[in-house]
C-alpha positions in Angstrom: 10.1 17.4 10.1 7.6 19.5 8.6 5.7 19.4 5.4 7.3 21.2 2.7 4.4 22.5 0.8 0.9 22.1 0.4 0.6 19.7 -2.5 -3.4 19.0 -2.5 -4.1 22.5 -2.0 -1.7 23.5 -4.8 -2.8 20.5 -7.1 -5.5 19.7 -6.1 -7.2 18.6 -9.8 -4.4 16.6 -9.9 -5.1 15.0 -6.2 -8.4 15.0 -7.2 -7.7 12.7 -10.5 -5.9 10.1 -8.3 -8.5 10.2 -5.7 -10.4 9.5 -9.4 -8.2 5.7 -9.2 -8.7 4.8 -6.0 -12.4 5.1 -6.2 -11.8 3.3 -9.6 -9.6 0.3 -7.1 -11.8 0.7 -4.2 -15.0 -0.6 -6.8 -13.4 -3.0 -8.6 -14.6 -6.3 -6.4 -10.7 -7.0 -4.5 -11.5 -7.2 -0.8 -10.5 -3.9 0.7 -8.5 -5.5 3.4 -5.8 -7.0 0.7 -5.7 -3.3 -1.1 -5.4 -2.2 2.2 -2.3 -4.8 3.1 -0.9 -4.1 -0.5 -0.7 -0.5 0.3 1.1 -1.1 3.4 3.3 -3.7 1.9 4.0 -0.5 -0.5 4.6 2.3 1.8 6.6 0.7 3.9 9.1 -0.5 1.5 9.0 3.1 0.3 9.8 4.6 3.9 6.7 6.7 3.7 5.7 7.4 7.3 2.3 9.1 6.7 0.8 6.1 4.4 2.4 3.6 6.6 0.2 5.5 9.6 -2.5 5.5 7.4 -2.9 2.0 6.4 -2.3 0.7 9.5 -5.4 2.2 11.2 -7.5 1.4 8.4 -6.9 -2.6 8.5 -7.0 -1.7 13.0 -10.3 -0.6 12.0 -10.7 -3.3 9.9 -10.4 -5.6 13.2 -7.1 -6.5 11.4 -5.0 -7.8 14.5 -2.0 -6.0 15.8 0.2 -9.3 15.5 -1.0 -9.8 11.8 0.0 -5.4 11.2 2.9 -6.3 12.8 4.2 -9.1 10.6 3.4 -7.2 7.2 7.5 -6.9 6.8 8.0 -10.6 7.6 5.0 -12.1 5.6 6.9 -14.7 4.0 7.9 -15.6 8.1 4.5 -15.6 8.6 2.9 -18.2 6.5 -0.7 -18.5 9.1 -1.1 -15.1 9.2 -1.7 -14.5 5.3 -3.9 -16.6 3.1 -2.7 -17.6 -0.3 -4.4 -14.5 -1.9 -2.8 -12.3 0.6 0.8 -13.4 0.2 0.4 -13.5 -3.5 -0.5 -9.9 -3.9 2.1 -9.2 -1.1 4.9 -10.5 -3.6 3.3 -9.0 -6.4 3.3 -5.5 -4.3 7.1 -6.1 -3.5 8.0 -6.7 -7.8 6.1 -4.5 -8.3 7.5 -1.3 -6.0 10.8 -2.9 -6.9 10.3 -2.2 -10.3 14.1 -1.2 -11.1 15.7 -4.1 -8.9 14.9 -7.1 -10.9 12.1 -6.4 -13.5 9.4 -8.2 -12.3 10.9 -11.6 -12.4 8.8 -14.2 -14.7 8.5 -16.7 -11.4 6.3 -13.2 -9.3 4.1 -12.9 -12.3 3.0 -16.6 -12.6 2.6 -16.5 -8.7 0.3 -13.7 -8.7 -1.6 -15.0 -11.8 -2.3 -18.1 -9.8 -4.0 -16.5 -6.8 -5.8 -13.9 -9.0 -7.5 -13.9 -12.6 -6.7 -11.1 -15.4 -9.0 -8.3 -13.9 -7.8 -8.9 -10.5 -4.4 -8.7 -11.4 -4.8 -5.8 -13.4 -7.0 -3.9 -10.8 -4.3 -5.5 -8.3 -1.4 -3.4 -10.3 -3.0 -0.2 -10.8 -3.8 0.0 -7.5 0.7 -1.1 -6.6 1.2 2.4 -9.2 -1.2 4.4 -7.0 0.1 4.0 -3.9 3.2 3.9 -5.3 2.4 7.1 -6.2 1.1 8.3 -3.4 4.1 7.3 -1.4 6.2 10.0 -4.1 4.0 12.8 -3.2 4.0 12.8 0.6 7.8 12.0 0.4 8.4 14.3 -1.8 7.1 16.5 -0.1 7.5 15.2 4.2 4.1 14.5 4.5 4.0 12.9 7.9 1.2 11.6 10.2 0.0 13.5 12.9 1.0 12.6 16.5 -2.2 12.4 18.2 -1.8 14.9 21.7 -1.8 11.7 24.1 1.3 10.5 22.7 4.4 10.7 24.6 6.9 11.8 22.4 10.5 12.8 23.5 
């Protein structure tokens, strides 16, 4: 699969605007690892290979165990691997990402609200909206992860 077009070159100012939102969220006070887990989970749901690769690598660089990364899609069944705030963030990420499915039920909001103060929850929701935007851009224009030279492919 090849990239359809170079959206970063064609819409540089738009991508810079998104980068500004990313910087806002990054400086919001929410832990980077928690944000990266949310980014990873939304990207998994949306099927964005580029973003799954990117955020998995970021989490690995931060020292997150490979076992924990492999358990992100099934975090509900891997209770001991995730903190309560991570579990709440992952649940909120799923609810916001799948907004068309169930319109974010009150129960999902209650769980998120119990784990985060109002500003944190607003910032987390901005982060989730942002990664969903990045996913749609990357998927729409078929941006794929780079394959290392030493990777074995068939």
